FIKOLZA-1660 file (N, C-alpha, C; in steps of 0.1 Angstrom, whole numbers, plus 5000, padded with zeros to 4 digits):
% residues 82
   i   px   py   pz ch aa at
   1 6454 6050 1934  A  X  N
   1 6454 6041 1920  A  X CA
   1 6449 6048 1910  A  X  C
   2 6439 6056 1910  A  X  N
   2 6434 6066 1900  A  X CA
   2 6444 6075 1894  A  X  C
   3 6452 6079 1903  A  X  N
   3 6463 6090 1901  A  X CA
   3 6473 6083 1893  A  X  C
   4 6477 6071 1895  A  X  N
   4 6489 6062 1887  A  X CA
   4 6482 6061 1875  A  X  C
   5 6471 6058 1871  A  X  N
   5 6465 6053 1857  A  X CA
   5 6466 6066 1850  A  X  C
   6 6460 6079 1856  A  X  N
   6 6460 6090 1849  A  X CA
   6 6473 6097 1847  A  X  C
   7 6483 6094 1854  A  X  N
   7 6497 6098 1850  A  X CA
   7 6504 6091 1842  A  X  C
   8 6499 6078 1842  A  X  N
   8 6505 6067 1832  A  X CA
   8 6500 6071 1816  A  X  C
   9 6488 6072 1817  A  X  N
   9 6482 6079 1804  A  X CA
   9 6486 6091 1797  A  X  C
  10 6488 6098 1808  A  X  N
  10 6495 6113 1803  A  X CA
  10 6507 6112 1796  A  X  C
  11 6516 6104 1805  A  X  N
  11 6531 6100 1800  A  X CA
  11 6530 6095 1784  A  X  C
  12 6521 6086 1785  A  X  N
  12 6520 6079 1770  A  X CA
  12 6515 6088 1760  A  X  C
  13 6505 6097 1763  A  X  N
  13 6501 6107 1754  A  X CA
  13 6513 6116 1748  A  X  C
  14 6519 6120 1758  A  X  N
  14 6530 6130 1756  A  X CA
  14 6541 6123 1749  A  X  C
  15 6545 6111 1751  A  X  N
  15 6555 6103 1743  A  X CA
  15 6549 6099 1729  A  X  C
  16 6538 6096 1726  A  X  N
  16 6532 6093 1715  A  X CA
  16 6532 6106 1704  A  X  C
  17 6527 6117 1708  A  X  N
  17 6526 6130 1703  A  X CA
  17 6539 6136 1700  A  X  C
  18 6548 6136 1711  A  X  N
  18 6561 6143 1708  A  X CA
  18 6569 6135 1694  A  X  C
  19 6566 6123 1693  A  X  N
  19 6573 6115 1683  A  X CA
  19 6570 6118 1667  A  X  C
  20 6560 6126 1666  A  X  N
  20 6556 6128 1653  A  X CA
  20 6563 6141 1646  A  X  C
  21 6563 6143 1634  A  X  N
  21 6570 6153 1625  A  X CA
  21 6558 6164 1623  A  X  C
  22 6563 6176 1618  A  X  N
  22 6552 6186 1615  A  X CA
  22 6554 6188 1601  A  X  C
  23 6563 6179 1593  A  X  N
  23 6564 6178 1578  A  X CA
  23 6553 6171 1574  A  X  C
  24 6545 6176 1562  A  X  N
  24 6535 6168 1557  A  X CA
  24 6541 6164 1542  A  X  C
  25 6538 6151 1540  A  X  N
  25 6543 6146 1524  A  X CA
  25 6535 6148 1517  A  X  C
  26 6537 6153 1506  A  X  N
  26 6529 6153 1491  A  X CA
  26 6532 6140 1486  A  X  C
  27 6518 6135 1481  A  X  N
  27 6520 6121 1474  A  X CA
  27 6522 6125 1459  A  X  C
  28 6532 6117 1452  A  X  N
  28 6536 6120 1440  A  X CA
  28 6526 6113 1430  A  X  C
  29 6523 6117 1419  A  X  N
  29 6516 6110 1410  A  X CA
  29 6520 6098 1406  A  X  C
  30 6509 6088 1406  A  X  N
  30 6513 6074 1403  A  X CA
  30 6517 6074 1387  A  X  C
  31 6509 6079 1379  A  X  N
  31 6511 6076 1364  A  X CA
  31 6521 6086 1357  A  X  C
  32 6532 6084 1361  A  X  N
  32 6540 6093 1352  A  X CA
  32 6543 6089 1336  A  X  C
  33 6541 6098 1328  A  X  N
  33 6541 6096 1313  A  X CA
  33 6556 6094 1310  A  X  C
  34 6558 6082 1304  A  X  N
  34 6573 6080 1300  A  X CA
  34 6574 6086 1285  A  X  C
  35 6584 6091 1283  A  X  N
  35 6586 6097 1267  A  X CA
  35 6586 6085 1259  A  X  C
  36 6582 6085 1247  A  X  N
  36 6582 6076 1237  A  X CA
  36 6594 6074 1231  A  X  C
  37 6602 6062 1230  A  X  N
  37 6614 6063 1224  A  X CA
  37 6612 6054 1213  A  X  C
  38 6619 6058 1201  A  X  N
  38 6617 6051 1189  A  X CA
  38 6627 6038 1189  A  X  C
  39 6619 6027 1187  A  X  N
  39 6628 6014 1186  A  X CA
  39 6637 6014 1175  A  X  C
  40 6648 6007 1175  A  X  N
  40 6657 6006 1163  A  X CA
  40 6659 5993 1161  A  X  C
  41 6655 5987 1148  A  X  N
  41 6654 5975 1144  A  X CA
  41 6669 5972 1140  A  X  C
  42 6674 5961 1145  A  X  N
  42 6687 5955 1141  A  X CA
  42 6683 5941 1133  A  X  C
  43 6688 5941 1119  A  X  N
  43 6684 5930 1111  A  X CA
  43 6695 5923 1106  A  X  C
  44 6696 5909 1108  A  X  N
  44 6706 5902 1104  A  X CA
  44 6701 5891 1095  A  X  C
  45 6708 5887 1086  A  X  N
  45 6706 5874 1077  A  X CA
  45 6717 5865 1080  A  X  C
  46 6713 5853 1083  A  X  N
  46 6722 5843 1087  A  X CA
  46 6720 5831 1075  A  X  C
  47 6729 5827 1069  A  X  N
  47 6728 5816 1060  A  X CA
  47 6737 5804 1065  A  X  C
  48 6731 5793 1061  A  X  N
  48 6738 5779 1065  A  X CA
  48 6742 5772 1054  A  X  C
  49 6752 5778 1046  A  X  N
  49 6757 5770 1032  A  X CA
  49 6762 5753 1037  A  X  C
  50 6759 5746 1026  A  X  N
  50 6765 5733 1028  A  X CA
  50 6757 5723 1022  A  X  C
  51 6763 5713 1018  A  X  N
  51 6755 5701 1012  A  X CA
  51 6750 5690 1020  A  X  C
  52 6758 5689 1032  A  X  N
  52 6756 5678 1042  A  X CA
  52 6755 5686 1056  A  X  C
  53 6749 5679 1065  A  X  N
  53 6748 5685 1078  A  X CA
  53 6762 5686 1084  A  X  C
  54 6772 5679 1080  A  X  N
  54 6786 5681 1084  A  X CA
  54 6794 5693 1079  A  X  C
  55 6789 5696 1067  A  X  N
  55 6795 5709 1060  A  X CA
  55 6789 5721 1063  A  X  C
  56 6776 5722 1069  A  X  N
  56 6769 5734 1071  A  X CA
  56 6776 5741 1085  A  X  C
  57 6777 5757 1080  A  X  N
  57 6782 5764 1091  A  X CA
  57 6776 5776 1091  A  X  C
  58 6772 5785 1101  A  X  N
  58 6764 5797 1098  A  X CA
  58 6776 5806 1095  A  X  C
  59 6770 5817 1086  A  X  N
  59 6777 5826 1079  A  X CA
  59 6782 5838 1091  A  X  C
  60 6775 5840 1100  A  X  N
  60 6780 5849 1112  A  X CA
  60 6784 5840 1125  A  X  C
  61 6793 5846 1129  A  X  N
  61 6799 5839 1143  A  X CA
  61 6792 5847 1155  A  X  C
  62 6792 5860 1155  A  X  N
  62 6786 5867 1165  A  X CA
  62 6777 5879 1163  A  X  C
  63 6767 5879 1171  A  X  N
  63 6756 5889 1168  A  X CA
  63 6759 5900 1180  A  X  C
  64 6760 5912 1177  A  X  N
  64 6761 5922 1190  A  X CA
  64 6748 5933 1186  A  X  C
  65 6740 5933 1195  A  X  N
  65 6730 5946 1195  A  X CA
  65 6730 5955 1208  A  X  C
  66 6727 5966 1206  A  X  N
  66 6726 5974 1217  A  X CA
  66 6713 5971 1226  A  X  C
  67 6713 5976 1239  A  X  N
  67 6703 5971 1249  A  X CA
  67 6690 5980 1244  A  X  C
  68 6680 5972 1243  A  X  N
  68 6667 5979 1241  A  X CA
  68 6664 5977 1225  A  X  C
  69 6672 5974 1217  A  X  N
  69 6669 5973 1202  A  X CA
  69 6659 5961 1200  A  X  C
  70 6654 5962 1189  A  X  N
  70 6643 5952 1185  A  X CA
  70 6653 5944 1176  A  X  C
  71 6653 5931 1175  A  X  N
  71 6661 5925 1167  A  X CA
  71 6654 5914 1157  A  X  C
  72 6657 5913 1144  A  X  N
  72 6649 5905 1135  A  X CA
  72 6663 5896 1127  A  X  C
  73 6659 5882 1130  A  X  N
  73 6670 5874 1124  A  X CA
  73 6663 5867 1113  A  X  C
  74 6669 5867 1101  A  X  N
  74 6664 5859 1089  A  X CA
  74 6674 5848 1087  A  X  C
  75 6668 5834 1088  A  X  N
  75 6675 5824 1086  A  X CA
  75 6673 5816 1074  A  X  C
  76 6684 5816 1066  A  X  N
  76 6684 5809 1052  A  X CA
  76 6690 5796 1052  A  X  C
  77 6684 5786 1049  A  X  N
  77 6690 5773 1050  A  X CA
  77 6694 5770 1036  A  X  C
  78 6706 5768 1032  A  X  N
  78 6712 5762 1020  A  X CA
  78 6714 5749 1017  A  X  C
  79 6706 5742 1024  A  X  N
  79 6710 5726 1023  A  X CA
  79 6702 5721 1011  A  X  C
  80 6709 5716 1003  A  X  N
  80 6702 5709 0990  A  X CA
  80 6706 5696 0989  A  X  C
  81 6697 5687 0989  A  X  N
  81 6698 5672 0991  A  X CA
  81 6692 5666 0978  A  X  C
  82 6699 5670 0967  A  X  N
  82 6695 5661 0955  A  X CA
  82 6698 5647 0953  A  X  C
% end
């Protein structure tokens, strides 16, 4: 019985040690410095002319900007109710 346990443990040891690799992995640095990219401001002025709510329409139909740009919208209400 002792010989059976010793041969079983020897077989397990050989299987476990033969499955490993000899290559060592080098850890990469965690904090990579990202290059600072200058942000581009896209600025739009949108007016809403008209004397009543039914007459009001925005002066721009579509706004398209590049990905990653900063956007500034200036909303100007031209609603005069005298």
